[in-house]
Biopython code that builds the backbone (N, CA, C, O; Angstrom):
import numpy as np
from Bio.PDB.StructureBuilder import StructureBuilder

atoms = [
    (1, "UNK", "N", (-2.500, 18.505, -2.735)),
    (1, "UNK", "CA", (-2.175, 17.851, -1.499)),
    (1, "UNK", "C", (-2.051, 18.831, -0.344)),
    (1, "UNK", "O", (-1.969, 18.407, 0.809)),
    (2, "UNK", "N", (-2.034, 20.117, -0.617)),
    (2, "UNK", "CA", (-1.855, 21.059, 0.474)),
    (2, "UNK", "C", (-2.965, 20.958, 1.508)),
    (2, "UNK", "O", (-2.757, 21.356, 2.654)),
    (3, "UNK", "N", (-4.143, 20.439, 1.150)),
    (3, "UNK", "CA", (-5.223, 20.297, 2.123)),
    (3, "UNK", "C", (-4.925, 19.211, 3.151)),
    (3, "UNK", "O", (-5.615, 19.128, 4.168)),
    (4, "UNK", "N", (-3.915, 18.378, 2.911)),
    (4, "UNK", "CA", (-3.550, 17.319, 3.852)),
    (4, "UNK", "C", (-2.545, 17.784, 4.901)),
    (4, "UNK", "O", (-2.203, 17.025, 5.809)),
    (5, "UNK", "N", (-2.076, 19.005, 4.787)),
    (5, "UNK", "CA", (-1.019, 19.479, 5.662)),
    (5, "UNK", "C", (-1.476, 20.710, 6.440)),
    (5, "UNK", "O", (-2.225, 21.541, 5.926)),
    (6, "UNK", "N", (-1.029, 20.812, 7.647)),
    (6, "UNK", "CA", (-1.156, 22.038, 8.413)),
    (6, "UNK", "C", (0.243, 22.395, 8.871)),
    (6, "UNK", "O", (0.850, 21.666, 9.654)),
    (7, "UNK", "N", (0.753, 23.509, 8.388)),
    (7, "UNK", "CA", (2.104, 23.919, 8.739)),
    (7, "UNK", "C", (2.061, 25.043, 9.755)),
    (7, "UNK", "O", (1.290, 25.994, 9.618)),
    (8, "UNK", "N", (2.877, 24.928, 10.755)),
    (8, "UNK", "CA", (3.055, 25.999, 11.727)),
    (8, "UNK", "C", (4.529, 26.354, 11.687)),
    (8, "UNK", "O", (5.387, 25.534, 12.015)),
    (9, "UNK", "N", (4.814, 27.575, 11.285)),
    (9, "UNK", "CA", (6.203, 27.980, 11.159)),
    (9, "UNK", "C", (6.590, 28.896, 12.312)),
    (9, "UNK", "O", (5.966, 29.929, 12.551)),
    (10, "UNK", "N", (7.602, 28.499, 12.992)),
    (10, "UNK", "CA", (8.247, 29.313, 14.015)),
    (10, "UNK", "C", (9.699, 29.373, 13.572)),
    (10, "UNK", "O", (10.289, 28.332, 13.283)),
    (11, "UNK", "N", (10.292, 30.556, 13.510)),
    (11, "UNK", "CA", (11.670, 30.633, 13.015)),
    (11, "UNK", "C", (12.565, 29.541, 13.611)),
    (11, "UNK", "O", (12.686, 29.406, 14.828)),
    (12, "UNK", "N", (13.179, 28.777, 12.728)),
    (12, "UNK", "CA", (14.076, 27.712, 13.148)),
    (12, "UNK", "C", (13.413, 26.353, 13.279)),
    (12, "UNK", "O", (14.109, 25.354, 13.460)),
    (13, "UNK", "N", (12.075, 26.281, 13.195)),
    (13, "UNK", "CA", (11.381, 24.994, 13.307)),
    (13, "UNK", "C", (10.244, 24.922, 12.295)),
    (13, "UNK", "O", (9.752, 25.944, 11.818)),
    (14, "UNK", "N", (9.847, 23.731, 11.985)),
    (14, "UNK", "CA", (8.681, 23.493, 11.132)),
    (14, "UNK", "C", (7.938, 22.311, 11.723)),
    (14, "UNK", "O", (8.520, 21.242, 11.907)),
    (15, "UNK", "N", (6.677, 22.489, 12.020)),
    (15, "UNK", "CA", (5.865, 21.429, 12.596)),
    (15, "UNK", "C", (4.753, 21.077, 11.626)),
    (15, "UNK", "O", (4.066, 21.965, 11.120)),
    (16, "UNK", "N", (4.570, 19.795, 11.363)),
    (16, "UNK", "CA", (3.476, 19.322, 10.519)),
    (16, "UNK", "C", (2.455, 18.699, 11.451)),
    (16, "UNK", "O", (2.745, 17.699, 12.109)),
    (17, "UNK", "N", (1.259, 19.279, 11.515)),
    (17, "UNK", "CA", (0.223, 18.779, 12.420)),
    (17, "UNK", "C", (-0.536, 17.592, 11.851)),
    (17, "UNK", "O", (-0.958, 16.711, 12.601)),
    (18, "UNK", "N", (-0.714, 17.556, 10.549)),
    (18, "UNK", "CA", (-1.527, 16.481, 9.979)),
    (18, "UNK", "C", (-0.979, 16.101, 8.616)),
    (18, "UNK", "O", (-1.068, 16.878, 7.665)),
    (19, "UNK", "N", (-0.418, 14.917, 8.522)),
    (19, "UNK", "CA", (0.083, 14.412, 7.256)),
    (19, "UNK", "C", (-0.480, 13.014, 7.085)),
    (19, "UNK", "O", (-0.170, 12.114, 7.865)),
    (20, "UNK", "N", (-1.293, 12.835, 6.083)),
    (20, "UNK", "CA", (-1.907, 11.544, 5.811)),
    (20, "UNK", "C", (-1.552, 11.162, 4.389)),
    (20, "UNK", "O", (-1.789, 11.932, 3.458)),
    (21, "UNK", "N", (-0.987, 9.979, 4.215)),
    (21, "UNK", "CA", (-0.561, 9.587, 2.878)),
    (21, "UNK", "C", (-0.555, 8.071, 2.747)),
    (21, "UNK", "O", (-0.380, 7.350, 3.729)),
    (22, "UNK", "N", (-0.746, 7.605, 1.533)),
    (22, "UNK", "CA", (-0.663, 6.194, 1.200)),
    (22, "UNK", "C", (0.127, 6.095, -0.099)),
    (22, "UNK", "O", (-0.260, 6.676, -1.114)),
    (23, "UNK", "N", (1.228, 5.362, -0.065)),
    (23, "UNK", "CA", (2.092, 5.196, -1.235)),
    (23, "UNK", "C", (2.239, 3.701, -1.484)),
    (23, "UNK", "O", (2.536, 2.936, -0.567)),
    (24, "UNK", "N", (2.028, 3.290, -2.735)),
    (24, "UNK", "CA", (2.079, 1.865, -3.077)),
    (24, "UNK", "C", (3.358, 1.594, -3.873)),
    (24, "UNK", "O", (3.622, 2.278, -4.862)),
    (25, "UNK", "N", (4.150, 0.609, -3.457)),
    (25, "UNK", "CA", (5.388, 0.308, -4.192)),
    (25, "UNK", "C", (5.099, -0.272, -5.575)),
    (25, "UNK", "O", (3.999, -0.760, -5.834)),
    (26, "UNK", "N", (6.093, -0.215, -6.456)),
    (26, "UNK", "CA", (5.909, -0.763, -7.801)),
    (26, "UNK", "C", (6.614, -2.104, -7.987)),
    (26, "UNK", "O", (6.582, -2.670, -9.079)),
    (27, "UNK", "N", (7.258, -2.622, -6.924)),
    (27, "UNK", "CA", (7.917, -3.927, -6.997)),
    (27, "UNK", "C", (8.183, -4.430, -5.583)),
    (27, "UNK", "O", (8.256, -3.653, -4.632)),
    (28, "UNK", "N", (8.325, -5.751, -5.468)),
    (28, "UNK", "CA", (8.783, -6.344, -4.217)),
    (28, "UNK", "C", (9.478, -7.659, -4.499)),
    (28, "UNK", "O", (9.298, -8.256, -5.560)),
    (29, "UNK", "N", (10.285, -8.110, -3.530)),
    (29, "UNK", "CA", (11.134, -9.286, -3.707)),
    (29, "UNK", "C", (10.939, -10.252, -2.540)),
    (29, "UNK", "O", (11.696, -10.204, -1.571)),
    (30, "UNK", "N", (9.943, -11.120, -2.617)),
    (30, "UNK", "CA", (9.663, -12.032, -1.497)),
    (30, "UNK", "C", (10.633, -13.215, -1.442)),
    (30, "UNK", "O", (10.245, -14.362, -1.664)),
    (31, "UNK", "N", (11.897, -12.917, -1.143)),
    (31, "UNK", "CA", (12.920, -13.966, -1.112)),
    (31, "UNK", "C", (13.388, -14.285, 0.312)),
    (31, "UNK", "O", (14.413, -14.938, 0.504)),
    (32, "UNK", "N", (12.629, -13.819, 1.303)),
    (32, "UNK", "CA", (12.879, -14.113, 2.718)),
    (32, "UNK", "C", (14.210, -13.571, 3.229)),
    (32, "UNK", "O", (14.811, -14.145, 4.137)),
    (33, "UNK", "N", (14.675, -12.452, 2.638)),
    (33, "UNK", "CA", (15.903, -11.831, 3.139)),
    (33, "UNK", "C", (15.611, -10.705, 4.129)),
    (33, "UNK", "O", (16.531, -10.054, 4.624)),
    (34, "UNK", "N", (14.324, -10.477, 4.416)),
    (34, "UNK", "CA", (13.940, -9.437, 5.354)),
    (34, "UNK", "C", (13.798, -8.054, 4.749)),
    (34, "UNK", "O", (13.470, -7.102, 5.457)),
    (35, "UNK", "N", (14.041, -7.926, 3.446)),
    (35, "UNK", "CA", (13.920, -6.643, 2.754)),
    (35, "UNK", "C", (12.887, -6.765, 1.644)),
    (35, "UNK", "O", (13.047, -7.587, 0.742)),
    (36, "UNK", "N", (11.845, -5.972, 1.694)),
    (36, "UNK", "CA", (10.805, -5.946, 0.649)),
    (36, "UNK", "C", (10.164, -7.311, 0.423)),
    (36, "UNK", "O", (9.839, -7.656, -0.714)),
    (37, "UNK", "N", (9.978, -8.088, 1.476)),
    (37, "UNK", "CA", (9.397, -9.428, 1.350)),
    (37, "UNK", "C", (7.868, -9.428, 1.302)),
    (37, "UNK", "O", (7.262, -10.423, 0.904)),
    (38, "UNK", "N", (7.248, -8.327, 1.703)),
    (38, "UNK", "CA", (5.795, -8.230, 1.750)),
    (38, "UNK", "C", (5.358, -7.048, 0.900)),
    (38, "UNK", "O", (5.914, -5.955, 1.009)),
    (39, "UNK", "N", (4.346, -7.275, 0.040)),
    (39, "UNK", "CA", (3.788, -6.179, -0.746)),
    (39, "UNK", "C", (2.642, -5.555, 0.034)),
    (39, "UNK", "O", (1.632, -6.208, 0.294)),
    (40, "UNK", "N", (2.799, -4.304, 0.403)),
    (40, "UNK", "CA", (1.734, -3.549, 1.056)),
    (40, "UNK", "C", (2.049, -2.068, 0.951)),
    (40, "UNK", "O", (3.209, -1.684, 0.798)),
    (41, "UNK", "N", (1.019, -1.237, 1.031)),
    (41, "UNK", "CA", (1.246, 0.208, 0.971)),
    (41, "UNK", "C", (2.042, 0.701, 2.172)),
    (41, "UNK", "O", (2.007, 0.112, 3.253)),
    (42, "UNK", "N", (2.751, 1.783, 1.954)),
    (42, "UNK", "CA", (3.414, 2.503, 3.028)),
    (42, "UNK", "C", (2.464, 3.634, 3.401)),
    (42, "UNK", "O", (2.064, 4.425, 2.546)),
    (43, "UNK", "N", (2.101, 3.708, 4.688)),
    (43, "UNK", "CA", (1.113, 4.689, 5.117)),
    (43, "UNK", "C", (1.651, 5.594, 6.200)),
    (43, "UNK", "O", (2.398, 5.180, 7.086)),
    (44, "UNK", "N", (1.243, 6.849, 6.097)),
    (44, "UNK", "CA", (1.425, 7.799, 7.183)),
    (44, "UNK", "C", (0.011, 8.114, 7.648)),
    (44, "UNK", "O", (-0.779, 8.691, 6.902)),
    (45, "UNK", "N", (-0.301, 7.741, 8.865)),
    (45, "UNK", "CA", (-1.664, 7.843, 9.362)),
    (45, "UNK", "C", (-2.337, 6.484, 9.254)),
    (45, "UNK", "O", (-1.824, 5.577, 8.598)),
    (46, "UNK", "N", (-3.461, 6.352, 9.886)),
    (46, "UNK", "CA", (-4.210, 5.087, 9.866)),
    (46, "UNK", "C", (-5.553, 5.333, 9.198)),
    (46, "UNK", "O", (-6.341, 6.146, 9.681)),
    (47, "UNK", "N", (-5.827, 4.643, 8.094)),
    (47, "UNK", "CA", (-7.112, 4.853, 7.419)),
    (47, "UNK", "C", (-8.271, 4.279, 8.232)),
    (47, "UNK", "O", (-8.116, 3.288, 8.945)),
    (48, "UNK", "N", (-9.423, 4.913, 8.114)),
    (48, "UNK", "CA", (-10.634, 4.409, 8.762)),
    (48, "UNK", "C", (-11.330, 3.379, 7.889)),
    (48, "UNK", "O", (-12.073, 2.536, 8.392)),
    (49, "UNK", "N", (-11.096, 3.442, 6.589)),
    (49, "UNK", "CA", (-11.599, 2.459, 5.613)),
    (49, "UNK", "C", (-10.397, 1.992, 4.817)),
    (49, "UNK", "O", (-9.563, 2.800, 4.409)),
    (50, "UNK", "N", (-10.305, 0.671, 4.592)),
    (50, "UNK", "CA", (-9.152, 0.151, 3.863)),
    (50, "UNK", "C", (-9.477, -1.215, 3.274)),
    (50, "UNK", "O", (-10.010, -2.089, 3.958)),
    (51, "UNK", "N", (-9.149, -1.388, 1.997)),
    (51, "UNK", "CA", (-9.233, -2.706, 1.366)),
    (51, "UNK", "C", (-8.217, -2.763, 0.229)),
    (51, "UNK", "O", (-8.246, -1.944, -0.689)),
    (52, "UNK", "N", (-7.320, -3.743, 0.307)),
    (52, "UNK", "CA", (-6.318, -3.985, -0.728)),
    (52, "UNK", "C", (-6.642, -5.319, -1.388)),
    (52, "UNK", "O", (-6.808, -6.332, -0.709)),
    (53, "UNK", "N", (-6.731, -5.314, -2.720)),
    (53, "UNK", "CA", (-6.985, -6.542, -3.480)),
    (53, "UNK", "C", (-5.892, -6.675, -4.531)),
    (53, "UNK", "O", (-5.518, -5.700, -5.181)),
    (54, "UNK", "N", (-5.384, -7.898, -4.691)),
    (54, "UNK", "CA", (-4.348, -8.189, -5.688)),
    (54, "UNK", "C", (-4.874, -9.249, -6.640)),
    (54, "UNK", "O", (-5.511, -10.218, -6.228)),
    (55, "UNK", "N", (-4.593, -9.042, -7.928)),
    (55, "UNK", "CA", (-5.010, -9.951, -8.992)),
    (55, "UNK", "C", (-3.785, -10.423, -9.763)),
    (55, "UNK", "O", (-2.787, -9.708, -9.859)),
    (56, "UNK", "N", (-3.868, -11.637, -10.314)),
    (56, "UNK", "CA", (-2.783, -12.103, -11.177)),
    (56, "UNK", "C", (-3.004, -11.566, -12.584)),
    (56, "UNK", "O", (-3.960, -10.832, -12.833)),
    (57, "UNK", "N", (-2.127, -11.929, -13.490)),
    (57, "UNK", "CA", (-2.189, -11.381, -14.858)),
    (57, "UNK", "C", (-3.421, -11.824, -15.634)),
    (57, "UNK", "O", (-3.733, -11.245, -16.674)),
    (58, "UNK", "N", (-4.132, -12.852, -15.141)),
    (58, "UNK", "CA", (-5.355, -13.320, -15.800)),
    (58, "UNK", "C", (-6.603, -12.739, -15.151)),
    (58, "UNK", "O", (-7.720, -13.108, -15.515)),
    (59, "UNK", "N", (-6.425, -11.836, -14.194)),
    (59, "UNK", "CA", (-7.556, -11.187, -13.557)),
    (59, "UNK", "C", (-8.176, -11.961, -12.410)),
    (59, "UNK", "O", (-9.237, -11.584, -11.912)),
    (60, "UNK", "N", (-7.528, -13.043, -11.981)),
    (60, "UNK", "CA", (-8.038, -13.819, -10.847)),
    (60, "UNK", "C", (-7.602, -13.156, -9.550)),
    (60, "UNK", "O", (-6.428, -12.828, -9.382)),
    (61, "UNK", "N", (-8.542, -12.957, -8.635)),
    (61, "UNK", "CA", (-8.200, -12.375, -7.341)),
    (61, "UNK", "C", (-7.396, -13.393, -6.544)),
    (61, "UNK", "O", (-7.823, -14.533, -6.355)),
    (62, "UNK", "N", (-6.221, -12.963, -6.078)),
    (62, "UNK", "CA", (-5.348, -13.891, -5.354)),
    (62, "UNK", "C", (-5.079, -13.452, -3.910)),
    (62, "UNK", "O", (-4.526, -14.218, -3.122)),
    (63, "UNK", "N", (-5.470, -12.220, -3.564)),
    (63, "UNK", "CA", (-5.232, -11.735, -2.200)),
    (63, "UNK", "C", (-6.196, -10.604, -1.908)),
    (63, "UNK", "O", (-6.506, -9.794, -2.781)),
    (64, "UNK", "N", (-6.672, -10.555, -0.660)),
    (64, "UNK", "CA", (-7.518, -9.454, -0.206)),
    (64, "UNK", "C", (-7.333, -9.267, 1.294)),
    (64, "UNK", "O", (-7.236, -10.238, 2.044)),
    (65, "UNK", "N", (-7.287, -8.012, 1.720)),
    (65, "UNK", "CA", (-7.216, -7.712, 3.148)),
    (65, "UNK", "C", (-7.899, -6.390, 3.439)),
    (65, "UNK", "O", (-7.936, -5.490, 2.600)),
    (66, "UNK", "N", (-8.436, -6.291, 4.638)),
    (66, "UNK", "CA", (-8.950, -5.019, 5.149)),
    (66, "UNK", "C", (-8.104, -4.533, 6.314)),
    (66, "UNK", "O", (-8.453, -3.552, 6.971)),
    (67, "UNK", "N", (-7.007, -5.206, 6.570)),
    (67, "UNK", "CA", (-6.083, -4.853, 7.647)),
    (67, "UNK", "C", (-4.899, -4.087, 7.052)),
    (67, "UNK", "O", (-4.106, -4.675, 6.317)),
    (68, "UNK", "N", (-4.759, -2.796, 7.349)),
    (68, "UNK", "CA", (-3.664, -2.013, 6.770)),
    (68, "UNK", "C", (-2.275, -2.546, 7.116)),
    (68, "UNK", "O", (-1.312, -2.238, 6.414)),
    (69, "UNK", "N", (-2.153, -3.333, 8.176)),
    (69, "UNK", "CA", (-0.865, -3.882, 8.553)),
    (69, "UNK", "C", (-0.508, -5.182, 7.861)),
    (69, "UNK", "O", (0.614, -5.672, 7.993)),
    (70, "UNK", "N", (-1.457, -5.746, 7.120)),
    (70, "UNK", "CA", (-1.229, -7.033, 6.458)),
    (70, "UNK", "C", (-0.917, -6.797, 4.988)),
    (70, "UNK", "O", (-1.527, -5.945, 4.343)),
    (71, "UNK", "N", (0.037, -7.557, 4.464)),
    (71, "UNK", "CA", (0.382, -7.471, 3.057)),
    (71, "UNK", "C", (0.480, -8.854, 2.455)),
    (71, "UNK", "O", (0.280, -9.859, 3.138)),
    (72, "UNK", "N", (0.791, -8.900, 1.160)),
    (72, "UNK", "CA", (0.889, -10.177, 0.436)),
    (72, "UNK", "C", (2.338, -10.627, 0.410)),
    (72, "UNK", "O", (3.237, -9.838, 0.120)),
    (73, "UNK", "N", (2.561, -11.899, 0.713)),
    (73, "UNK", "CA", (3.918, -12.452, 0.782)),
    (73, "UNK", "C", (4.372, -13.121, -0.516)),
    (73, "UNK", "O", (5.433, -13.744, -0.550)),
    (74, "UNK", "N", (3.589, -12.999, -1.570)),
    (74, "UNK", "CA", (3.980, -13.584, -2.855)),
    (74, "UNK", "C", (3.628, -15.052, -2.988)),
    (74, "UNK", "O", (4.113, -15.735, -3.891)),
    (75, "UNK", "N", (2.780, -15.540, -2.083)),
    (75, "UNK", "CA", (2.411, -16.957, -2.104)),
    (75, "UNK", "C", (0.892, -17.117, -2.218)),
    (75, "UNK", "O", (0.126, -16.255, -1.789)),
    (76, "UNK", "N", (0.483, -18.233, -2.801)),
    (76, "UNK", "CA", (-0.914, -18.653, -2.817)),
    (76, "UNK", "C", (-0.935, -20.107, -2.376)),
    (76, "UNK", "O", (-0.263, -20.952, -2.967)),
    (77, "UNK", "N", (-1.709, -20.393, -1.338)),
    (77, "UNK", "CA", (-1.820, -21.756, -0.797)),
    (77, "UNK", "C", (-0.434, -22.364, -0.560)),
    (77, "UNK", "O", (-0.164, -23.498, -0.954)),
    (78, "UNK", "N", (0.433, -21.594, 0.088)),
    (78, "UNK", "CA", (1.794, -22.018, 0.441)),
    (78, "UNK", "C", (2.699, -22.285, -0.753)),
    (78, "UNK", "O", (3.753, -22.902, -0.601)),
    (79, "UNK", "N", (2.309, -21.834, -1.927)),
    (79, "UNK", "CA", (3.156, -21.978, -3.110)),
    (79, "UNK", "C", (3.646, -20.627, -3.599)),
    (79, "UNK", "O", (2.862, -19.687, -3.730)),
    (80, "UNK", "N", (4.935, -20.531, -3.868)),
    (80, "UNK", "CA", (5.502, -19.292, -4.399)),
    (80, "UNK", "C", (4.891, -18.978, -5.758)),
    (80, "UNK", "O", (4.761, -19.859, -6.609)),
    (81, "UNK", "N", (4.521, -17.722, -5.954)),
    (81, "UNK", "CA", (4.045, -17.284, -7.258)),
    (81, "UNK", "C", (5.235, -16.852, -8.095)),
    (81, "UNK", "O", (6.258, -16.419, -7.564)),
    (82, "UNK", "N", (5.094, -16.972, -9.388)),
    (82, "UNK", "CA", (6.213, -16.669, -10.267)),
    (82, "UNK", "C", (6.440, -15.176, -10.403)),
    (82, "UNK", "O", (5.544, -14.369, -10.155)),
    (83, "UNK", "N", (7.643, -14.826, -10.800)),
    (83, "UNK", "CA", (7.956, -13.433, -11.095)),
    (83, "UNK", "C", (7.037, -12.942, -12.192)),
    (83, "UNK", "O", (6.650, -13.699, -13.083)),
    (84, "UNK", "N", (6.693, -11.671, -12.120)),
    (84, "UNK", "CA", (5.850, -11.106, -13.159)),
    (84, "UNK", "C", (5.071, -9.909, -12.661)),
    (84, "UNK", "O", (5.310, -9.386, -11.572)),
    (85, "UNK", "N", (4.137, -9.493, -13.489)),
    (85, "UNK", "CA", (3.317, -8.323, -13.215)),
    (85, "UNK", "C", (2.016, -8.743, -12.555)),
    (85, "UNK", "O", (1.375, -9.708, -12.971)),
    (86, "UNK", "N", (1.635, -8.007, -11.525)),
    (86, "UNK", "CA", (0.384, -8.235, -10.789)),
    (86, "UNK", "C", (-0.364, -6.909, -10.704)),
    (86, "UNK", "O", (0.242, -5.842, -10.795)),
    (87, "UNK", "N", (-1.655, -6.979, -10.535)),
    (87, "UNK", "CA", (-2.519, -5.801, -10.500)),
    (87, "UNK", "C", (-3.037, -5.616, -9.084)),
    (87, "UNK", "O", (-3.323, -6.598, -8.399)),
    (88, "UNK", "N", (-3.161, -4.382, -8.638)),
    (88, "UNK", "CA", (-3.713, -4.098, -7.321)),
    (88, "UNK", "C", (-4.785, -3.022, -7.403)),
    (88, "UNK", "O", (-4.756, -2.169, -8.289)),
    (89, "UNK", "N", (-5.724, -3.069, -6.477)),
    (89, "UNK", "CA", (-6.654, -1.973, -6.233)),
    (89, "UNK", "C", (-6.646, -1.731, -4.728)),
    (89, "UNK", "O", (-6.549, -2.668, -3.935)),
    (90, "UNK", "N", (-6.749, -0.487, -4.356)),
    (90, "UNK", "CA", (-6.758, -0.142, -2.942)),
    (90, "UNK", "C", (-7.802, 0.949, -2.705)),
    (90, "UNK", "O", (-7.707, 2.048, -3.251)),
    (91, "UNK", "N", (-8.796, 0.625, -1.883)),
    (91, "UNK", "CA", (-9.794, 1.602, -1.460)),
    (91, "UNK", "C", (-9.447, 1.995, -0.030)),
    (91, "UNK", "O", (-9.216, 1.131, 0.816)),
    (92, "UNK", "N", (-9.410, 3.284, 0.239)),
    (92, "UNK", "CA", (-9.048, 3.732, 1.581)),
    (92, "UNK", "C", (-9.639, 5.108, 1.855)),
    (92, "UNK", "O", (-10.001, 5.850, 0.942)),
    (93, "UNK", "N", (-9.723, 5.416, 3.129)),
    (93, "UNK", "CA", (-10.192, 6.731, 3.546)),
    (93, "UNK", "C", (-9.543, 7.067, 4.881)),
    (93, "UNK", "O", (-9.607, 6.292, 5.835)),
    (94, "UNK", "N", (-8.918, 8.233, 4.928)),
    (94, "UNK", "CA", (-8.441, 8.766, 6.189)),
    (94, "UNK", "C", (-9.556, 9.617, 6.779)),
    (94, "UNK", "O", (-10.398, 10.132, 6.043)),
    (95, "UNK", "N", (-9.572, 9.767, 8.078)),
    (95, "UNK", "CA", (-10.710, 10.396, 8.747)),
    (95, "UNK", "C", (-11.002, 11.818, 8.281)),
    (95, "UNK", "O", (-12.133, 12.283, 8.422)),
    (96, "UNK", "N", (-10.027, 12.511, 7.738)),
    (96, "UNK", "CA", (-10.265, 13.889, 7.288)),
    (96, "UNK", "C", (-10.461, 14.000, 5.777)),
    (96, "UNK", "O", (-10.570, 15.109, 5.253)),
    (97, "UNK", "N", (-10.507, 12.881, 5.074)),
    (97, "UNK", "CA", (-10.542, 12.925, 3.611)),
    (97, "UNK", "C", (-11.707, 12.124, 3.054)),
    (97, "UNK", "O", (-12.364, 11.361, 3.762)),
    (98, "UNK", "N", (-11.943, 12.321, 1.763)),
    (98, "UNK", "CA", (-12.939, 11.521, 1.060)),
    (98, "UNK", "C", (-12.360, 10.148, 0.745)),
    (98, "UNK", "O", (-11.142, 9.975, 0.717)),
    (99, "UNK", "N", (-13.233, 9.174, 0.508)),
    (99, "UNK", "CA", (-12.792, 7.827, 0.143)),
    (99, "UNK", "C", (-12.085, 7.879, -1.211)),
    (99, "UNK", "O", (-12.542, 8.539, -2.144)),
    (100, "UNK", "N", (-10.969, 7.172, -1.293)),
    (100, "UNK", "CA", (-10.178, 7.119, -2.522)),
    (100, "UNK", "C", (-10.089, 5.679, -3.001)),
    (100, "UNK", "O", (-10.082, 4.749, -2.195)),
    (101, "UNK", "N", (-10.021, 5.496, -4.315)),
    (101, "UNK", "CA", (-9.766, 4.183, -4.900)),
    (101, "UNK", "C", (-8.617, 4.363, -5.890)),
    (101, "UNK", "O", (-8.722, 5.112, -6.861)),
    (102, "UNK", "N", (-7.520, 3.657, -5.621)),
    (102, "UNK", "CA", (-6.365, 3.706, -6.509)),
    (102, "UNK", "C", (-6.174, 2.329, -7.128)),
    (102, "UNK", "O", (-6.530, 1.311, -6.534)),
    (103, "UNK", "N", (-5.603, 2.312, -8.338)),
    (103, "UNK", "CA", (-5.327, 1.063, -9.056)),
    (103, "UNK", "C", (-3.963, 1.165, -9.697)),
    (103, "UNK", "O", (-3.498, 2.250, -10.044)),
    (104, "UNK", "N", (-3.323, 0.004, -9.851)),
    (104, "UNK", "CA", (-2.022, 0.014, -10.502)),
    (104, "UNK", "C", (-1.466, -1.385, -10.665)),
    (104, "UNK", "O", (-2.152, -2.378, -10.427)),
    (105, "UNK", "N", (-0.217, -1.442, -11.073)),
    (105, "UNK", "CA", (0.480, -2.711, -11.275)),
    (105, "UNK", "C", (1.793, -2.677, -10.499)),
    (105, "UNK", "O", (2.310, -1.609, -10.171)),
    (106, "UNK", "N", (2.318, -3.863, -10.215)),
    (106, "UNK", "CA", (3.616, -3.982, -9.569)),
    (106, "UNK", "C", (4.289, -5.239, -10.062)),
    (106, "UNK", "O", (3.649, -6.114, -10.645)),
    (107, "UNK", "N", (5.586, -5.325, -9.827)),
    (107, "UNK", "CA", (6.367, -6.496, -10.220)),
    (107, "UNK", "C", (6.716, -7.323, -9.001)),
    (107, "UNK", "O", (7.130, -6.789, -7.973)),
    (108, "UNK", "N", (6.549, -8.620, -9.120)),
    (108, "UNK", "CA", (7.077, -9.572, -8.149)),
    (108, "UNK", "C", (8.381, -10.070, -8.754)),
    (108, "UNK", "O", (8.388, -10.651, -9.840)),
    (109, "UNK", "N", (9.482, -9.842, -8.048)),
    (109, "UNK", "CA", (10.798, -10.225, -8.558)),
    (109, "UNK", "C", (11.393, -11.302, -7.652)),
    (109, "UNK", "O", (11.457, -11.130, -6.435)),
    (110, "UNK", "N", (11.818, -12.386, -8.238)),
    (110, "UNK", "CA", (12.448, -13.469, -7.467)),
    (110, "UNK", "C", (13.903, -13.616, -7.903)),
    (110, "UNK", "O", (14.621, -14.470, -7.382)),
]
sb = StructureBuilder()
sb.init_structure("model")
sb.init_model(0)
sb.init_chain("A")
sb.init_seg("    ")
for serial, (resi, resn, name, xyz) in enumerate(atoms, 1):
    if name == "N":
        sb.init_residue(resn, " ", resi, " ")
    sb.init_atom(name, np.array(xyz, "f"), 0.0, 1.0, " ", f" {name:<3s}", serial, name[0])
structure = sb.get_structure()
């Protein structure tokens, strides 16, 4: 990851010129309390390429977006989805990096 950072050290200060990161949570709680209600990556920087896809436990695609600011609210066709494990894939690219594809699972907790 050191290639993602440029450090300039002046005694008493530390400046980071370029930090680009995408971190995907492993759980969310869409209970409308204003905390963790939307499943989406936490990003530092804005990707030039982005696609997030979510699948249910049977492999059916239930959500897709190319907007980094949009996430999944735990609903399909205005119906709450049940607690459980869901699968995600995320393709993204920051302007200084190669395209990345990450995959994983997360829990929807109600």
